[in-house]
DRENTORMI-573371 format. One record per residue (C-alpha): residue number from 0; z, y, x. Coordinates in steps of 0.25 Angstrom, whole numbers, plus 5000, padded with zeros to 4 digits. Layout:
DRENTORMI-573371
<num=NUM zz=Z yy=Y xx=X>
...
***
This chain:
DRENTORMI-573371
<num=0 zz=5031 yy=4997 xx=4902>
<num=1 zz=5024 yy=5012 xx=4903>
<num=2 zz=5027 yy=5016 xx=4889>
<num=3 zz=5021 yy=5026 xx=4879>
<num=4 zz=5019 yy=5027 xx=4865>
<num=5 zz=5010 yy=5014 xx=4864>
<num=6 zz=5019 yy=5004 xx=4872>
<num=7 zz=5025 yy=4992 xx=4866>
<num=8 zz=5029 yy=4977 xx=4870>
<num=9 zz=5024 yy=4966 xx=4861>
<num=10 zz=5030 yy=4953 xx=4861>
<num=11 zz=5022 yy=4941 xx=4853>
<num=12 zz=5025 yy=4928 xx=4849>
<num=13 zz=5016 yy=4917 xx=4849>
<num=14 zz=5014 yy=4911 xx=4835>
<num=15 zz=5021 yy=4896 xx=4839>
<num=16 zz=5032 yy=4903 xx=4845>
<num=17 zz=5044 yy=4897 xx=4838>
<num=18 zz=5060 yy=4900 xx=4837>
<num=19 zz=5067 yy=4912 xx=4840>
<num=20 zz=5069 yy=4921 xx=4851>
<num=21 zz=5077 yy=4933 xx=4856>
<num=22 zz=5069 yy=4945 xx=4861>
<num=23 zz=5073 yy=4957 xx=4868>
<num=24 zz=5063 yy=4969 xx=4872>
<num=25 zz=5069 yy=4980 xx=4880>
<num=26 zz=5069 yy=4990 xx=4891>
<num=27 zz=5076 yy=4986 xx=4904>
<num=28 zz=5085 yy=4999 xx=4904>
<num=29 zz=5091 yy=4991 xx=4892>
<num=30 zz=5094 yy=4979 xx=4898>
<num=31 zz=5109 yy=4979 xx=4903>
<num=32 zz=5110 yy=4979 xx=4887>
<num=33 zz=5103 yy=4965 xx=4886>
<num=34 zz=5114 yy=4954 xx=4886>
<num=35 zz=5128 yy=4952 xx=4886>
<num=36 zz=5137 yy=4948 xx=4898>
<num=37 zz=5144 yy=4934 xx=4895>
<num=38 zz=5148 yy=4930 xx=4908>
<num=39 zz=5157 yy=4939 xx=4918>
<num=40 zz=5161 yy=4930 xx=4929>
<num=41 zz=5164 yy=4939 xx=4940>
<num=42 zz=5159 yy=4929 xx=4950>
<num=43 zz=5144 yy=4928 xx=4943>
<num=44 zz=5135 yy=4940 xx=4937>
<num=45 zz=5137 yy=4942 xx=4924>
<num=46 zz=5129 yy=4934 xx=4914>
<num=47 zz=5123 yy=4939 xx=4902>
<num=48 zz=5119 yy=4932 xx=4889>
<num=49 zz=5106 yy=4938 xx=4882>
<num=50 zz=5104 yy=4930 xx=4869>
<num=51 zz=5113 yy=4929 xx=4859>
<num=52 zz=5115 yy=4914 xx=4855>
<num=53 zz=5124 yy=4907 xx=4845>
<num=54 zz=5132 yy=4902 xx=4858>
<num=55 zz=5133 yy=4918 xx=4863>
<num=56 zz=5136 yy=4923 xx=4850>
<num=57 zz=5148 yy=4912 xx=4849>
<num=58 zz=5154 yy=4919 xx=4862>
<num=59 zz=5153 yy=4933 xx=4855>
<num=60 zz=5143 yy=4938 xx=4865>
<num=61 zz=5133 yy=4942 xx=4853>
<num=62 zz=5133 yy=4943 xx=4837>
<num=63 zz=5129 yy=4932 xx=4829>
<num=64 zz=5117 yy=4941 xx=4823>
<num=65 zz=5113 yy=4943 xx=4838>
<num=66 zz=5109 yy=4928 xx=4839>
<num=67 zz=5096 yy=4925 xx=4846>
<num=68 zz=5094 yy=4940 xx=4851>
<num=69 zz=5096 yy=4946 xx=4865>
<num=70 zz=5110 yy=4950 xx=4866>
<num=71 zz=5112 yy=4967 xx=4868>
<num=72 zz=5124 yy=4972 xx=4875>
<num=73 zz=5124 yy=4986 xx=4870>
<num=74 zz=5135 yy=4996 xx=4873>
<num=75 zz=5143 yy=5001 xx=4862>
<num=76 zz=5134 yy=5013 xx=4854>
<num=77 zz=5121 yy=5008 xx=4858>
<num=78 zz=5111 yy=5001 xx=4849>
<num=79 zz=5098 yy=4991 xx=4852>
<num=80 zz=5092 yy=5002 xx=4846>
<num=81 zz=5096 yy=5012 xx=4857>
<num=82 zz=5091 yy=5003 xx=4868>
<num=83 zz=5077 yy=4998 xx=4870>
<num=84 zz=5080 yy=4983 xx=4865>
<num=85 zz=5073 yy=4976 xx=4855>
<num=86 zz=5080 yy=4963 xx=4852>
<num=87 zz=5077 yy=4952 xx=4841>
<num=88 zz=5078 yy=4937 xx=4838>
<num=89 zz=5063 yy=4934 xx=4835>
<num=90 zz=5060 yy=4921 xx=4826>
<num=91 zz=5047 yy=4918 xx=4831>
<num=92 zz=5033 yy=4914 xx=4823>
<num=93 zz=5034 yy=4899 xx=4823>
<num=94 zz=5046 yy=4898 xx=4814>
<num=95 zz=5047 yy=4912 xx=4806>
<num=96 zz=5046 yy=4905 xx=4794>
<num=97 zz=5057 yy=4897 xx=4795>
<num=98 zz=5067 yy=4909 xx=4797>
<num=99 zz=5078 yy=4912 xx=4788>
<num=100 zz=5081 yy=4925 xx=4794>
<num=101 zz=5073 yy=4937 xx=4792>
<num=102 zz=5068 yy=4948 xx=4801>
<num=103 zz=5077 yy=4962 xx=4800>
<num=104 zz=5072 yy=4973 xx=4809>
<num=105 zz=5080 yy=4986 xx=4812>
<num=106 zz=5074 yy=4998 xx=4806>
<num=107 zz=5074 yy=5014 xx=4812>
<num=108 zz=5068 yy=5021 xx=4822>
<num=109 zz=5070 yy=5013 xx=4834>
<num=110 zz=5058 yy=5009 xx=4842>
<num=111 zz=5060 yy=4994 xx=4843>
<num=112 zz=5071 yy=4990 xx=4832>
<num=113 zz=5076 yy=4975 xx=4835>
<num=114 zz=5077 yy=4967 xx=4822>
<num=115 zz=5091 yy=4963 xx=4816>
<num=116 zz=5088 yy=4950 xx=4811>
<num=117 zz=5078 yy=4938 xx=4816>
<num=118 zz=5063 yy=4945 xx=4820>
<num=119 zz=5053 yy=4936 xx=4815>
<num=120 zz=5040 yy=4937 xx=4823>
<num=121 zz=5027 yy=4941 xx=4816>
<num=122 zz=5021 yy=4949 xx=4826>
<num=123 zz=5022 yy=4954 xx=4841>
<num=124 zz=5035 yy=4961 xx=4843>
<num=125 zz=5031 yy=4975 xx=4847>
<num=126 zz=5042 yy=4984 xx=4856>
<num=127 zz=5039 yy=4999 xx=4858>
<num=128 zz=5039 yy=5004 xx=4871>
<num=129 zz=5041 yy=5018 xx=4872>
<num=130 zz=5048 yy=5020 xx=4885>
<num=131 zz=5043 yy=5015 xx=4899>
<num=132 zz=5052 yy=5005 xx=4904>
<num=133 zz=5054 yy=4990 xx=4909>
<num=134 zz=5054 yy=4982 xx=4895>
<num=135 zz=5058 yy=4969 xx=4894>
<num=136 zz=5056 yy=4957 xx=4884>
<num=137 zz=5065 yy=4945 xx=4883>
<num=138 zz=5063 yy=4933 xx=4874>
<num=139 zz=5073 yy=4920 xx=4873>
<num=140 zz=5072 yy=4910 xx=4864>
<num=141 zz=5084 yy=4907 xx=4856>
<num=142 zz=5089 yy=4896 xx=4846>
<num=143 zz=5100 yy=4899 xx=4836>
<num=144 zz=5105 yy=4889 xx=4827>
<num=145 zz=5105 yy=4891 xx=4813>
<num=146 zz=5093 yy=4902 xx=4814>
<num=147 zz=5080 yy=4893 xx=4809>
<num=148 zz=5080 yy=4880 xx=4801>
<num=149 zz=5069 yy=4876 xx=4810>
<num=150 zz=5073 yy=4869 xx=4822>
<num=151 zz=5065 yy=4875 xx=4834>
<num=152 zz=5066 yy=4871 xx=4849>
<num=153 zz=5078 yy=4876 xx=4856>
<num=154 zz=5069 yy=4885 xx=4864>
<num=155 zz=5059 yy=4888 xx=4854>
<num=156 zz=5044 yy=4891 xx=4860>
<num=157 zz=5038 yy=4904 xx=4859>
<num=158 zz=5026 yy=4912 xx=4866>
<num=159 zz=5027 yy=4928 xx=4868>
<num=160 zz=5019 yy=4938 xx=4873>
<num=161 zz=5024 yy=4950 xx=4878>
<num=162 zz=5016 yy=4962 xx=4878>
<num=163 zz=5018 yy=4975 xx=4885>
<num=164 zz=5011 yy=4986 xx=4882>
<num=165 zz=5011 yy=4997 xx=4892>
<num=166 zz=5006 yy=5011 xx=4890>
<num=167 zz=4993 yy=5006 xx=4899>
<num=168 zz=4983 yy=4995 xx=4894>
<num=169 zz=4983 yy=4983 xx=4904>
<num=170 zz=4990 yy=4971 xx=4911>
<num=171 zz=4997 yy=4979 xx=4922>
<num=172 zz=5011 yy=4979 xx=4923>
<num=173 zz=5018 yy=4991 xx=4920>
<num=174 zz=5023 yy=4992 xx=4936>
<num=175 zz=5008 yy=4992 xx=4939>
<num=176 zz=5003 yy=5001 xx=4931>
<num=177 zz=5005 yy=5014 xx=4937>
<num=178 zz=4997 yy=5009 xx=4949>
<num=179 zz=4985 yy=5011 xx=4941>
<num=180 zz=4987 yy=5025 xx=4939>
<num=181 zz=4992 yy=5027 xx=4953>
<num=182 zz=4980 yy=5020 xx=4959>
<num=183 zz=4970 yy=5028 xx=4951>
<num=184 zz=4976 yy=5042 xx=4956>
<num=185 zz=4976 yy=5037 xx=4971>
<num=186 zz=4961 yy=5032 xx=4969>
<num=187 zz=4958 yy=5047 xx=4963>
<num=188 zz=4965 yy=5054 xx=4974>
<num=189 zz=4959 yy=5045 xx=4985>
<num=190 zz=4945 yy=5046 xx=4979>
<num=191 zz=4946 yy=5061 xx=4980>
<num=192 zz=4950 yy=5060 xx=4994>
<num=193 zz=4940 yy=5052 xx=4997>
<num=194 zz=4930 yy=5063 xx=4990>
<num=195 zz=4936 yy=5074 xx=4999>
<num=196 zz=4935 yy=5067 xx=5011>
<num=197 zz=4920 yy=5062 xx=5009>
<num=198 zz=4914 yy=5075 xx=5014>
<num=199 zz=4922 yy=5074 xx=5027>
<num=200 zz=4913 yy=5068 xx=5037>
<num=201 zz=4921 yy=5068 xx=5049>
<num=202 zz=4924 yy=5056 xx=5056>
<num=203 zz=4939 yy=5058 xx=5057>
<num=204 zz=4938 yy=5058 xx=5042>
<num=205 zz=4930 yy=5046 xx=5040>
<num=206 zz=4942 yy=5037 xx=5041>
<num=207 zz=4951 yy=5045 xx=5032>
<num=208 zz=4939 yy=5047 xx=5022>
<num=209 zz=4937 yy=5031 xx=5023>
<num=210 zz=4951 yy=5029 xx=5020>
<num=211 zz=4950 yy=5037 xx=5008>
<num=212 zz=4939 yy=5029 xx=5003>
<num=213 zz=4948 yy=5015 xx=5006>
<num=214 zz=4958 yy=5023 xx=4998>
<num=215 zz=4950 yy=5025 xx=4987>
<num=216 zz=4943 yy=5011 xx=4986>
<num=217 zz=4959 yy=5006 xx=4987>
<num=218 zz=4964 yy=5014 xx=4977>
<num=219 zz=4952 yy=5012 xx=4966>
<num=220 zz=4955 yy=4997 xx=4969>
<num=221 zz=4969 yy=4998 xx=4966>
<num=222 zz=4968 yy=5005 xx=4953>
<num=223 zz=4957 yy=4996 xx=4950>
<num=224 zz=4965 yy=4983 xx=4953>
<num=225 zz=4977 yy=4988 xx=4945>
<num=226 zz=4967 yy=4992 xx=4932>
<num=227 zz=4960 yy=4979 xx=4933>
<num=228 zz=4975 yy=4972 xx=4933>
<num=229 zz=4980 yy=4981 xx=4922>
<num=230 zz=4967 yy=4977 xx=4913>
<num=231 zz=4966 yy=4961 xx=4918>
<num=232 zz=4979 yy=4957 xx=4923>
<num=233 zz=4981 yy=4947 xx=4935>
<num=234 zz=4969 yy=4938 xx=4938>
<num=235 zz=4959 yy=4933 xx=4949>
<num=236 zz=4952 yy=4946 xx=4949>
<num=237 zz=4965 yy=4955 xx=4949>
<num=238 zz=4969 yy=4947 xx=4961>
<num=239 zz=4955 yy=4948 xx=4968>
<num=240 zz=4956 yy=4964 xx=4964>
<num=241 zz=4971 yy=4964 xx=4970>
<num=242 zz=4966 yy=4958 xx=4985>
<num=243 zz=4955 yy=4969 xx=4985>
<num=244 zz=4965 yy=4979 xx=4982>
<num=245 zz=4975 yy=4974 xx=4991>
<num=246 zz=4964 yy=4973 xx=5003>
<num=247 zz=4961 yy=4989 xx=5000>
<num=248 zz=4975 yy=4993 xx=5000>
<num=249 zz=4979 yy=4985 xx=5013>
<num=250 zz=4966 yy=4992 xx=5020>
<num=251 zz=4968 yy=5005 xx=5015>
<num=252 zz=4983 yy=5003 xx=5021>
<num=253 zz=4978 yy=4995 xx=5035>
<num=254 zz=4967 yy=5006 xx=5038>
<num=255 zz=4976 yy=5018 xx=5035>
<num=256 zz=4987 yy=5013 xx=5045>
<num=257 zz=4977 yy=5009 xx=5054>
<num=258 zz=4969 yy=5023 xx=5054>
<num=259 zz=4982 yy=5029 xx=5056>
<num=260 zz=4987 yy=5021 xx=5068>
<num=261 zz=4974 yy=5023 xx=5076>
<num=262 zz=4976 yy=5038 xx=5073>
<num=263 zz=4989 yy=5038 xx=5077>
<num=264 zz=4985 yy=5030 xx=5090>
<num=265 zz=4976 yy=5042 xx=5092>
<num=266 zz=4963 yy=5034 xx=5092>
<num=267 zz=4950 yy=5046 xx=5092>
<num=268 zz=4961 yy=5057 xx=5095>
<num=269 zz=4969 yy=5051 xx=5107>
<num=270 zz=4962 yy=5039 xx=5110>
<num=271 zz=4948 yy=5036 xx=5110>
<num=272 zz=4951 yy=5020 xx=5107>
<num=273 zz=4964 yy=5013 xx=5105>
<num=274 zz=4960 yy=5000 xx=5112>
<num=275 zz=4967 yy=4987 xx=5108>
<num=276 zz=4977 yy=4995 xx=5101>
<num=277 zz=4966 yy=4997 xx=5091>
<num=278 zz=4966 yy=4981 xx=5089>
<num=279 zz=4981 yy=4981 xx=5087>
<num=280 zz=4979 yy=4992 xx=5076>
<num=281 zz=4969 yy=4985 xx=5069>
<num=282 zz=4977 yy=4972 xx=5069>
<num=283 zz=4989 yy=4979 xx=5063>
<num=284 zz=4979 yy=4985 xx=5053>
<num=285 zz=4974 yy=4971 xx=5050>
<num=286 zz=4988 yy=4965 xx=5048>
<num=287 zz=4993 yy=4977 xx=5038>
<num=288 zz=4981 yy=4975 xx=5030>
<num=289 zz=4983 yy=4961 xx=5028>
<num=290 zz=4998 yy=4962 xx=5026>
<num=291 zz=4994 yy=4974 xx=5016>
<num=292 zz=4985 yy=4964 xx=5007>
<num=293 zz=4996 yy=4954 xx=5007>
<num=294 zz=5006 yy=4966 xx=5003>
<num=295 zz=4996 yy=4971 xx=4992>
<num=296 zz=4993 yy=4959 xx=4986>
<num=297 zz=5008 yy=4956 xx=4984>
<num=298 zz=5014 yy=4967 xx=4979>
<num=299 zz=5005 yy=4965 xx=4966>
<num=300 zz=5005 yy=4950 xx=4966>
<num=301 zz=5021 yy=4947 xx=4969>
<num=302 zz=5032 yy=4949 xx=4958>
<num=303 zz=5043 yy=4958 xx=4965>
<num=304 zz=5053 yy=4951 xx=4956>
<num=305 zz=5049 yy=4937 xx=4959>
<num=306 zz=5044 yy=4936 xx=4972>
<num=307 zz=5053 yy=4932 xx=4983>
<num=308 zz=5056 yy=4943 xx=4994>
<num=309 zz=5051 yy=4934 xx=5005>
<num=310 zz=5038 yy=4933 xx=4998>
<num=311 zz=5038 yy=4948 xx=4997>
<num=312 zz=5041 yy=4950 xx=5011>
<num=313 zz=5030 yy=4942 xx=5016>
<num=314 zz=5021 yy=4953 xx=5008>
<num=315 zz=5028 yy=4965 xx=5013>
<num=316 zz=5034 yy=4962 xx=5028>
<num=317 zz=5020 yy=4960 xx=5036>
<num=318 zz=5014 yy=4973 xx=5027>
<num=319 zz=5027 yy=4981 xx=5033>
<num=320 zz=5027 yy=4975 xx=5047>
<num=321 zz=5011 yy=4981 xx=5048>
<num=322 zz=5015 yy=4993 xx=5041>
<num=323 zz=5026 yy=4996 xx=5050>
<num=324 zz=5017 yy=4992 xx=5061>
<num=325 zz=5008 yy=5003 xx=5057>
<num=326 zz=5018 yy=5014 xx=5055>
<num=327 zz=5024 yy=5012 xx=5069>
<num=328 zz=5012 yy=5010 xx=5076>
<num=329 zz=5007 yy=5024 xx=5071>
<num=330 zz=5020 yy=5031 xx=5072>
<num=331 zz=5021 yy=5027 xx=5087>
<num=332 zz=5006 yy=5030 xx=5090>
<num=333 zz=5006 yy=5043 xx=5083>
<num=334 zz=5018 yy=5048 xx=5091>
<num=335 zz=5010 yy=5043 xx=5104>
<num=336 zz=4999 yy=5051 xx=5098>
<num=337 zz=5006 yy=5064 xx=5096>
<num=338 zz=5013 yy=5064 xx=5111>
<num=339 zz=4999 yy=5063 xx=5116>
<num=340 zz=4993 yy=5075 xx=5108>
<num=341 zz=5005 yy=5082 xx=5110>
<num=342 zz=5004 yy=5080 xx=5125>
<num=343 zz=4990 yy=5083 xx=5124>
<num=344 zz=4994 yy=5095 xx=5115>
<num=345 zz=4983 yy=5094 xx=5106>
<num=346 zz=4989 yy=5100 xx=5096>
<num=347 zz=4980 yy=5099 xx=5084>
<num=348 zz=4980 yy=5083 xx=5085>
<num=349 zz=4995 yy=5083 xx=5088>
<num=350 zz=4999 yy=5091 xx=5074>
<num=351 zz=4989 yy=5081 xx=5067>
<num=352 zz=4996 yy=5069 xx=5072>
<num=353 zz=5010 yy=5075 xx=5071>
<num=354 zz=5007 yy=5077 xx=5055>
<num=355 zz=5002 yy=5061 xx=5055>
<num=356 zz=5015 yy=5060 xx=5062>
<num=357 zz=5023 yy=5066 xx=5051>
<num=358 zz=5015 yy=5060 xx=5038>
<num=359 zz=5018 yy=5046 xx=5045>
<num=360 zz=5032 yy=5049 xx=5045>
<num=361 zz=5033 yy=5053 xx=5031>
<num=362 zz=5025 yy=5040 xx=5028>
<num=363 zz=5035 yy=5031 xx=5036>
<num=364 zz=5047 yy=5039 xx=5030>
<num=365 zz=5041 yy=5036 xx=5016>
<num=366 zz=5038 yy=5022 xx=5019>
<num=367 zz=5052 yy=5021 xx=5024>
<num=368 zz=5059 yy=5027 xx=5011>
<num=369 zz=5050 yy=5018 xx=5002>
<num=370 zz=5054 yy=5005 xx=5010>
<num=371 zz=5068 yy=5008 xx=5007>
<num=372 zz=5067 yy=5010 xx=4992>
<num=373 zz=5056 yy=5000 xx=4990>
<num=374 zz=5067 yy=4990 xx=4997>
<num=375 zz=5077 yy=4995 xx=4987>
<num=376 zz=5069 yy=4994 xx=4976>
<num=377 zz=5064 yy=4979 xx=4980>
<num=378 zz=5077 yy=4973 xx=4983>
<num=379 zz=5081 yy=4973 xx=4969>
<num=380 zz=5069 yy=4967 xx=4965>
<num=381 zz=5075 yy=4954 xx=4959>
<num=382 zz=5085 yy=4962 xx=4952>
<num=383 zz=5085 yy=4962 xx=4936>
<num=384 zz=5080 yy=4974 xx=4934>
<num=385 zz=5071 yy=4976 xx=4946>
<num=386 zz=5059 yy=4976 xx=4938>
<num=387 zz=5065 yy=4985 xx=4927>
<num=388 zz=5068 yy=4996 xx=4936>
<num=389 zz=5057 yy=4995 xx=4946>
<num=390 zz=5044 yy=4992 xx=4937>
<num=391 zz=5040 yy=5007 xx=4936>
<num=392 zz=5041 yy=5009 xx=4951>
<num=393 zz=5037 yy=4995 xx=4957>
<num=394 zz=5022 yy=4999 xx=4960>
<num=395 zz=5027 yy=5011 xx=4966>
<num=396 zz=5037 yy=5004 xx=4977>
<num=397 zz=5026 yy=4994 xx=4979>
<num=398 zz=5013 yy=5002 xx=4981>
<num=399 zz=5013 yy=5016 xx=4975>
<num=400 zz=5022 yy=5023 xx=4985>
<num=401 zz=5014 yy=5017 xx=4996>
<num=402 zz=5000 yy=5022 xx=4990>
<num=403 zz=5006 yy=5036 xx=4988>
<num=404 zz=5012 yy=5037 xx=5002>
<num=405 zz=4999 yy=5033 xx=5007>
<num=406 zz=4991 yy=5044 xx=4999>
<num=407 zz=5000 yy=5054 xx=5004>
<num=408 zz=4999 yy=5050 xx=5019>
<num=409 zz=4984 yy=5048 xx=5018>
<num=410 zz=4981 yy=5061 xx=5012>
<num=411 zz=4991 yy=5068 xx=5022>
<num=412 zz=4984 yy=5061 xx=5034>
<num=413 zz=4971 yy=5063 xx=5028>
<num=414 zz=4974 yy=5079 xx=5027>
<num=415 zz=4979 yy=5078 xx=5041>
<num=416 zz=4966 yy=5074 xx=5047>
<num=417 zz=4957 yy=5080 xx=5037>
<num=418 zz=4945 yy=5088 xx=5040>
<num=419 zz=4948 yy=5101 xx=5047>
<num=420 zz=4942 yy=5109 xx=5058>
<num=421 zz=4951 yy=5103 xx=5069>
<num=422 zz=4946 yy=5089 xx=5064>
<num=423 zz=4933 yy=5092 xx=5062>
<num=424 zz=4933 yy=5096 xx=5078>
<num=425 zz=4941 yy=5083 xx=5082>
<num=426 zz=4930 yy=5075 xx=5074>
<num=427 zz=4919 yy=5083 xx=5081>
<num=428 zz=4925 yy=5080 xx=5094>
<num=429 zz=4926 yy=5065 xx=5091>
<num=430 zz=4911 yy=5064 xx=5087>
<num=431 zz=4907 yy=5071 xx=5100>
<num=432 zz=4918 yy=5062 xx=5107>
<num=433 zz=4907 yy=5054 xx=5115>
<num=434 zz=4902 yy=5067 xx=5120>
<num=435 zz=4914 yy=5072 xx=5124>
<num=436 zz=4917 yy=5060 xx=5131>
<num=437 zz=4905 yy=5061 xx=5139>
<num=438 zz=4908 yy=5076 xx=5144>
<num=439 zz=4923 yy=5072 xx=5148>
<num=440 zz=4918 yy=5060 xx=5156>
<num=441 zz=4908 yy=5071 xx=5162>
<num=442 zz=4920 yy=5081 xx=5165>
<num=443 zz=4929 yy=5069 xx=5171>
<num=444 zz=4919 yy=5067 xx=5182>
<num=445 zz=4924 yy=5079 xx=5187>
<num=446 zz=4936 yy=5079 xx=5196>
<num=447 zz=4941 yy=5091 xx=5189>
<num=448 zz=4943 yy=5083 xx=5176>
<num=449 zz=4956 yy=5075 xx=5174>
<num=450 zz=4953 yy=5060 xx=5176>
<num=451 zz=4966 yy=5053 xx=5172>
<num=452 zz=4967 yy=5050 xx=5158>
<num=453 zz=4980 yy=5058 xx=5157>
<num=454 zz=4972 yy=5071 xx=5161>
<num=455 zz=4960 yy=5067 xx=5152>
<num=456 zz=4969 yy=5067 xx=5139>
<num=457 zz=4970 yy=5083 xx=5140>
<num=458 zz=4957 yy=5083 xx=5136>
<num=459 zz=4954 yy=5085 xx=5122>
<num=460 zz=4939 yy=5084 xx=5115>
<num=461 zz=4943 yy=5095 xx=5106>
<num=462 zz=4941 yy=5104 xx=5116>
<num=463 zz=4926 yy=5103 xx=5115>
<num=464 zz=4927 yy=5108 xx=5101>
<num=465 zz=4936 yy=5120 xx=5103>
<num=466 zz=4925 yy=5125 xx=5115>
<num=467 zz=4922 yy=5139 xx=5109>
<num=468 zz=4933 yy=5142 xx=5100>
<num=469 zz=4942 yy=5153 xx=5101>
<num=470 zz=4949 yy=5154 xx=5114>
<num=471 zz=4963 yy=5160 xx=5108>
<num=472 zz=4966 yy=5145 xx=5101>
<num=473 zz=4978 yy=5139 xx=5108>
<num=474 zz=4969 yy=5125 xx=5107>
<num=475 zz=4956 yy=5130 xx=5113>
<num=476 zz=4958 yy=5133 xx=5128>
<num=477 zz=4946 yy=5134 xx=5137>
<num=478 zz=4949 yy=5129 xx=5151>
<num=479 zz=4944 yy=5142 xx=5160>
<num=480 zz=4946 yy=5144 xx=5175>
<num=481 zz=4940 yy=5137 xx=5188>
<num=482 zz=4945 yy=5134 xx=5202>
<num=483 zz=4946 yy=5149 xx=5206>
<num=484 zz=4955 yy=5153 xx=5192>
<num=485 zz=4943 yy=5161 xx=5187>
<num=486 zz=4938 yy=5161 xx=5172>
<num=487 zz=4928 yy=5152 xx=5170>
<num=488 zz=4916 yy=5155 xx=5158>
<num=489 zz=4915 yy=5147 xx=5145>
<num=490 zz=4905 yy=5139 xx=5150>
<num=491 zz=4913 yy=5134 xx=5163>
<num=492 zz=4922 yy=5127 xx=5153>
<num=493 zz=4919 yy=5112 xx=5153>
<num=494 zz=4931 yy=5106 xx=5145>
<num=495 zz=4941 yy=5112 xx=5136>
<num=496 zz=4956 yy=5105 xx=5131>
<num=497 zz=4959 yy=5106 xx=5118>
<num=498 zz=4973 yy=5107 xx=5111>
<num=499 zz=4981 yy=5109 xx=5125>
<num=500 zz=4989 yy=5119 xx=5128>
<num=501 zz=4986 yy=5130 xx=5139>
<num=502 zz=4997 yy=5124 xx=5149>
<num=503 zz=4991 yy=5111 xx=5148>
<num=504 zz=4977 yy=5113 xx=5151>
<num=505 zz=4970 yy=5109 xx=5163>
<num=506 zz=4956 yy=5117 xx=5166>
<num=507 zz=4944 yy=5110 xx=5168>
<num=508 zz=4932 yy=5117 xx=5175>
<num=509 zz=4919 yy=5114 xx=5180>
<num=510 zz=4918 yy=5125 xx=5190>
<num=511 zz=4920 yy=5116 xx=5204>
<num=512 zz=4910 yy=5112 xx=5213>
<num=513 zz=4918 yy=5101 xx=5220>
<num=514 zz=4931 yy=5098 xx=5209>
<num=515 zz=4941 yy=5089 xx=5214>
<num=516 zz=4955 yy=5084 xx=5207>
<num=517 zz=4963 yy=5091 xx=5217>
<num=518 zz=4956 yy=5104 xx=5215>
<num=519 zz=4959 yy=5103 xx=5201>
<num=520 zz=4973 yy=5100 xx=5201>
<num=521 zz=4976 yy=5112 xx=5212>
<num=522 zz=4968 yy=5122 xx=5204>
<num=523 zz=4975 yy=5118 xx=5190>
<num=524 zz=4986 yy=5128 xx=5191>
<num=525 zz=4975 yy=5139 xx=5193>
<num=526 zz=4966 yy=5134 xx=5183>
<num=527 zz=4977 yy=5134 xx=5173>
<num=528 zz=4980 yy=5148 xx=5173>
<num=529 zz=4966 yy=5151 xx=5174>
<num=530 zz=4964 yy=5143 xx=5160>
<num=531 zz=4975 yy=5153 xx=5153>
<num=532 zz=4969 yy=5165 xx=5159>
<num=533 zz=4956 yy=5160 xx=5155>
<num=534 zz=4959 yy=5162 xx=5140>
<num=535 zz=4964 yy=5176 xx=5143>
<num=536 zz=4950 yy=5179 xx=5149>
<num=537 zz=4943 yy=5174 xx=5134>
<num=538 zz=4951 yy=5184 xx=5127>
***
């Protein structure tokens, strides 16, 4: 329970309930004091007895005054008022009039004093809660000889309702309540990101803006779902709402990994098309989408404490396989793209992909750490005290940390690919890609241009945008010189290479009435010297 000054636990019995019950309310931290060990067989786990009956009292494990109560085995110097226990032997409404003993209640400043005699039930029993914790209510019917003059069944029938009043209004379990505020904060932040990126009309940022918009919708849906579940409880509408949220969540994850994969493969930066590889990417994204829906529904509908490990694995393992496939493929493709950009000496793009690589390494490291932590946590899910120890962080282990990790990584990647001068130039070149392609095709008809694919990779579209910029920039080199090693004017330059080091640049000129491949290769050394010399002429 999440506690404040108005939180409490109410236990009410139906008017038809009869007989007597042993009842105790306590916080789990005091659970070791509940019951007494009555069997110490070395070959078997120790056995505890929890309720004081006539037979138990005759063996000396409890006193006659404690008949019909839960046994509290407190250490010396510690009284019941020093703990969270409220313990009583309660006489139920149907036979209150026949009781020969009277109720006696402890008096003092204790928050929840336990009655000394038999507690006659006349109104709901209220247990005040002022400390956040895992609270338990135990009720066991008892029959003690000589207690009443009216015969009742050996196991009296009773109906009881336990009401936990948390600091929030609603029907959500305390373990799920943090998700309400968590997803509301996420919704506010994603909304701000969407508003901030709404003015970026660049094609490269359309994907990010669209993903931010999807995230806003998904966070609103998550927040709305838990608000609805808190107000109305489980039902058909809540299940439909859950399926919608699961679809949005799985779509968010699949779309994110798919975009990251095709970017890592160099689509639109290194390669114009991925060919059949794109079909494989789409198939992996579709599989991840389906398994993500199953996982999202499973973590809400399944009870971790009672569900078998095999069923849990059926929800977790398929998603783990597709997630691992995405991560491995992304890292492999990113390494290949970085190697290619490094070979082409496109330093600006290389720096962006290297930063992206570091972000992904950080993500993999965090996932590995939390996988180990979660494995240790869930390995003890069948333990008696698992729920008591993990109820506060259960939501965090299941999906909270994943949502926060996604937030951190997405913001970092969005910042890395934010609109800037370099991005704007690059996107402008993508928009004019068809015109550039026609120009390159026209130039390629000349035998002075490289005709094989390896040489063609050295030409970068960014050079078109860099024409006319300061010649002193290391990334802006204008190719000069002709076959006579003479400087060539600005109007004679027909192609530039962007992001290339000077020592790897091969000059291209339009000054040759009868060009030939052999002639170009023969004069490459002279033209390289002309290139370096040409830069000095401009200064």
